[in-house]
C-alpha positions, 0 to 999 in steps of 0.5 A: 264163723260169721265171716264165712256165712257173710261171704257165702251170703254175698256169693249167693247173691251175686250168683242169683239172677238179678230179678231174683235178688231185687224185685221190682218196686211200684207206687200207686199215687193221686195227681192234679193239673190245674186250669182246668182241674184234672185228677188222675190215679196212676201206678209207676215203677220206682227205684226207691222202695219207700214212701219218702223215695216214692214221693220224692221220685214221682213229684219230679217226674209228675212236675216235668209233665205238668202234674202235681203229686197229691199223695202216694197211696202205697208202695208195693211189689209186682204182685200188686200190679194186676189188681190196680192195672184197671183202676189206673188205665192210661196212667198204668206205668205211664210216669 
């Protein structure tokens, strides 16, 4: 019986549209540049939906553009995008 439930679950997951199975994952963060000191708050789409995964992913992305990640504020799904859009300004989904 357990095997049948597992098989049905896999079939249903494969049959659903991709957007339904895996919702988007995002992180908001703070970063800086030196000489001169510049700070920014941003929102980025991430592939690993965890604080540790977001940190590793964003450190590399930001460093490639001359920024240093200061911290990950939070990790959230697409329902949290609109409330952060204005605060992130030009850094909304930039990195």
